[in-house]
N, C-alpha and C positions, 0 to 999 in steps of 0.2 A: 846787767840791771834788769831787774822786774818790772812789769809794767802794773802789775797790781799792788794794791796798797799794803802796807806791812801790818794794817790791824788785822784781826782775825786769828783763827788756829794755826798752828804750825803745819797741818797737813793742806789746808785750802788757803792760800794766802788772800785775804780779803773777804772771806767768808766769816760770818759771825759765829762765835762759840756758844752753841745752843745749850751744851751742856752745863757751861759756868752761869749763863744766862737762868736756867731752870733752878740750880742750886742757888743763886741769888734771891730769886722770887721765892723760893721754899723758905728760906730763912727770913721773910718778912710776914709780921702778924697781919692777920685779916683787917683789924682795926687801922692800921696805917695804910694798908691798900685802899681801903673805903674813904678814909680821910683824904688822901693824895687823889683820888679821883675827883671826890667833893671839890676840892681847892680848885684843880684843873678847870672843873665845870664853871666854878665861879669866876675864875680868872677870864675864861673865855667868855662868858656872858658879860663880864664888866667890858671888855673890849667892843664885843657887839652891841653894848648899850652907848658906846661913844663915852666910857668914863675914863679913857687914858689920856696919857699927854696929848695923843694924836687927835684926840677929840672924834668929830665926824667922820674921819677919814676910814675908819672900818666900822662905822655904824651900820646895822642891820637888825631891827627888830624883828624880823621873821625869824631869824637866826638865834638872837637873845631868847625869844620866847621858847624856842625848842631847847635850848640850854637850861633854861630857868627850870622848865618842867621836867627835864630828866634830873637836873639836882633835886627838886623837891621830891620825885619819885624815889630816887635813892636815899635821900634822909628819912624818908616815910617808911622804906623796906627795911632800912637797917637801923632804925631808932632803938629796937630792943637788944641789937648786937653791939652797939658802941656805947659808951657811958657817956651821962651827961657832960663830964668834963670836955669831951670831944664834939658831942652834939650841940651843944648849947652855942656856942661861937659860930657853929655851921648853920644852925637855924636863924641867928641873928644876920648873918651874912645873906641868906636866902631872901630874908626878909626885906633886907635893903635892897637888894637886886629888884625883887618885886615893886618895891615903893619906885625905884628909879625908872622901872620900864612903865609904870602907870604915868609917871610924870614925863616921860618922853614920847609916850603915845599920843597922836593929835585927835585919834578918836579912842578914848579909853574904854577898856573892857567894863561892863557891869562887874561889882563886888561879887566875887566868886567865880567869874569866868576868866581871871588873868592867868598868865602863866603858873603852873604849880598850885593854884590856888585849890584844885581839887584834891589836893594833898593837905594844905595848909589852914584852909578856909580862907573867907575873904580878907582881902587887905584894903584898906580904906587910907587914901592919902591925898 
């Protein structure tokens, strides 16, 4: 019996098959990669805002601020690269996260100074 896991390539048990991973990535359109990253940022921000079933267990507004800011920057930078079909719901989600951040903050940022507002403009809530 082998001590290594059965996953991976035939040559090196347990090692990832980078050739297969590269082929998989090569087949994914850029728009899908951008949307996937945006959705992951949105999900992580929601967790850090305490918007999940666990509530305050993972709440960390400093981390949420960083994630929301990164999401806003990604959406701003990719606005001309992805269609409005993809961009509109992502912008709506971003705005919801920005409003949730504003509501969760004990000392709210001035309009235009909140996370991502550098890219989206002021959020009032």
